[in-house]
matplotlib code that plots the C-alpha trace (Angstrom):
import matplotlib.pyplot as plt

x = [48.0, 48.8, 45.4, 47.5, 45.0, 41.8, 42.6, 40.8, 40.6, 37.5, 37.1, 37.2, 41.0, 42.3, 45.5, 48.1, 50.9, 51.3, 49.2, 52.1, 53.9, 50.9, 50.8, 53.9, 54.0, 51.0, 52.1, 55.2, 53.6, 51.0, 53.4, 55.5, 52.5, 52.6, 49.5, 49.3, 47.8, 45.9, 45.0, 42.0, 41.2, 38.0, 35.8, 32.2, 30.0, 26.4, 24.8, 23.1, 21.4, 24.2, 26.9, 28.6, 30.3, 32.9, 34.9, 38.0, 39.0, 41.9, 41.0, 43.5, 42.5, 44.5, 44.0, 41.2, 41.5, 39.6, 40.8, 40.6, 40.4, 41.5, 38.9, 39.6, 36.1, 35.9, 33.1, 32.8, 30.2, 30.7, 27.7, 28.2, 26.5, 26.7, 29.8, 31.5, 31.1, 32.2, 35.2, 35.9, 35.4, 38.3, 40.5, 40.4, 40.8, 43.9, 45.5, 45.6, 46.8, 49.7, 50.5, 50.8, 52.2, 56.0, 54.9, 52.6, 55.7, 58.1, 56.5, 55.3, 51.6, 49.3, 46.6, 43.4, 41.7, 37.8, 35.5, 31.7, 30.7, 28.0, 29.1, 25.3, 24.6, 20.9, 22.3, 23.6, 27.3, 27.9, 28.5, 31.8, 33.1, 35.2, 37.1, 37.4, 38.7, 40.9, 42.2, 42.8, 44.6, 46.6, 48.1, 49.4, 46.6, 44.7, 40.6, 37.5, 33.7, 30.8, 29.9, 33.6, 34.2, 33.5, 35.9, 34.0, 30.5, 30.6, 33.0, 33.2, 29.4, 28.9, 31.0, 29.0, 25.2]
y = [243.6, 246.2, 246.2, 245.8, 247.3, 245.7, 242.4, 241.0, 237.9, 235.3, 236.9, 240.8, 241.6, 243.9, 242.6, 245.7, 244.0, 243.3, 239.7, 237.8, 238.4, 237.5, 234.5, 233.5, 234.3, 232.1, 229.2, 228.9, 229.2, 226.7, 223.9, 224.4, 223.4, 220.1, 220.9, 219.7, 222.3, 223.3, 226.3, 227.1, 230.4, 231.4, 234.6, 235.3, 238.2, 239.7, 242.0, 244.8, 247.2, 249.1, 247.9, 244.4, 243.2, 240.8, 238.5, 236.7, 234.4, 232.5, 229.4, 227.4, 224.0, 221.9, 218.7, 217.0, 220.1, 222.8, 226.0, 230.0, 232.3, 235.9, 237.9, 240.8, 242.8, 244.7, 246.7, 247.4, 249.7, 248.1, 246.5, 243.0, 239.7, 236.6, 235.1, 238.4, 238.6, 234.7, 235.4, 238.7, 236.2, 234.1, 237.0, 238.1, 234.6, 234.0, 237.5, 236.4, 232.9, 234.4, 236.7, 234.2, 231.2, 231.6, 231.7, 228.6, 226.9, 227.9, 226.3, 222.9, 223.8, 222.7, 225.4, 225.0, 227.9, 227.1, 228.9, 229.5, 228.0, 225.5, 222.5, 221.9, 223.2, 224.3, 227.2, 230.4, 230.6, 227.2, 229.2, 230.5, 227.0, 226.2, 229.5, 229.7, 226.0, 227.1, 230.2, 228.5, 225.6, 227.4, 229.5, 226.3, 226.2, 223.3, 224.1, 223.1, 224.0, 223.6, 221.7, 221.1, 224.5, 225.6, 228.3, 230.7, 228.7, 228.6, 230.8, 233.7, 233.9, 234.0, 237.3, 239.0, 238.1]
z = [-76.1, -73.6, -71.5, -68.6, -66.1, -67.6, -66.6, -63.6, -61.5, -61.6, -58.1, -59.6, -58.2, -61.0, -62.3, -61.9, -63.9, -67.3, -67.7, -69.1, -65.7, -63.7, -65.4, -65.0, -61.2, -60.8, -62.9, -61.2, -57.7, -59.2, -60.5, -57.2, -55.5, -57.3, -59.5, -63.0, -64.8, -68.3, -69.9, -71.9, -73.6, -75.1, -75.6, -75.5, -76.7, -76.2, -78.2, -75.8, -78.3, -80.5, -77.9, -78.4, -74.9, -75.3, -72.7, -73.2, -70.5, -69.6, -67.5, -65.5, -64.4, -61.6, -62.5, -60.2, -57.9, -59.3, -61.1, -61.7, -64.4, -65.6, -67.5, -69.8, -70.8, -73.8, -75.9, -79.4, -81.1, -84.3, -85.8, -86.8, -88.3, -86.5, -88.2, -88.2, -84.5, -83.9, -85.6, -83.9, -80.6, -82.0, -83.2, -79.6, -78.2, -80.9, -80.0, -76.1, -76.6, -78.9, -76.3, -73.7, -75.4, -74.7, -71.2, -71.3, -73.4, -70.8, -67.8, -70.1, -69.9, -72.8, -73.8, -76.1, -77.6, -77.3, -79.8, -78.6, -82.2, -82.5, -84.2, -85.2, -88.8, -87.5, -85.2, -87.0, -85.6, -87.4, -90.4, -88.8, -87.8, -90.7, -90.9, -87.2, -86.9, -89.9, -88.0, -84.7, -86.3, -88.8, -85.9, -84.4, -81.5, -80.4, -81.0, -79.3, -80.4, -78.7, -77.0, -75.6, -75.5, -72.0, -71.4, -73.9, -73.5, -70.1, -68.4, -70.6, -71.3, -67.5, -67.5, -70.8, -69.3]

ax = plt.figure().add_subplot(projection="3d")
ax.plot(x, y, z, "-o")
ax.set_aspect("equal")
plt.show()
């Protein structure tokens, strides 16, 4: 998880220190300002020919006062089925959550993982729902799927379009 210089803010600023250090500093600042914070982590992907672009986001919401996010863009050349891609999105979110959970715990900030997987069985992504839910919950994280998974289906989605 040493993608130190690949992380960026929602406004485009590159993060030049380890993301855990950056987030620790940001949480300290936000909590000192009196904000009640919650964190959501999600990943979305977009297939473009033989390339799959992934974007993992860490979204911070200040209760009633807006929010901001950090983005980790990545690219893969592996050909994947829809189910494989959905589970790869979940794996990327879990990797980030696992890397950062001690920071969130230290500051007493709740965190959820959002999966861009449809709860409606009519959609292909639904094939991965049970596996993804088991994976996320088995790692001890809170879980949301569509339509409640805004970090992946809205925030990360905007990055990979």
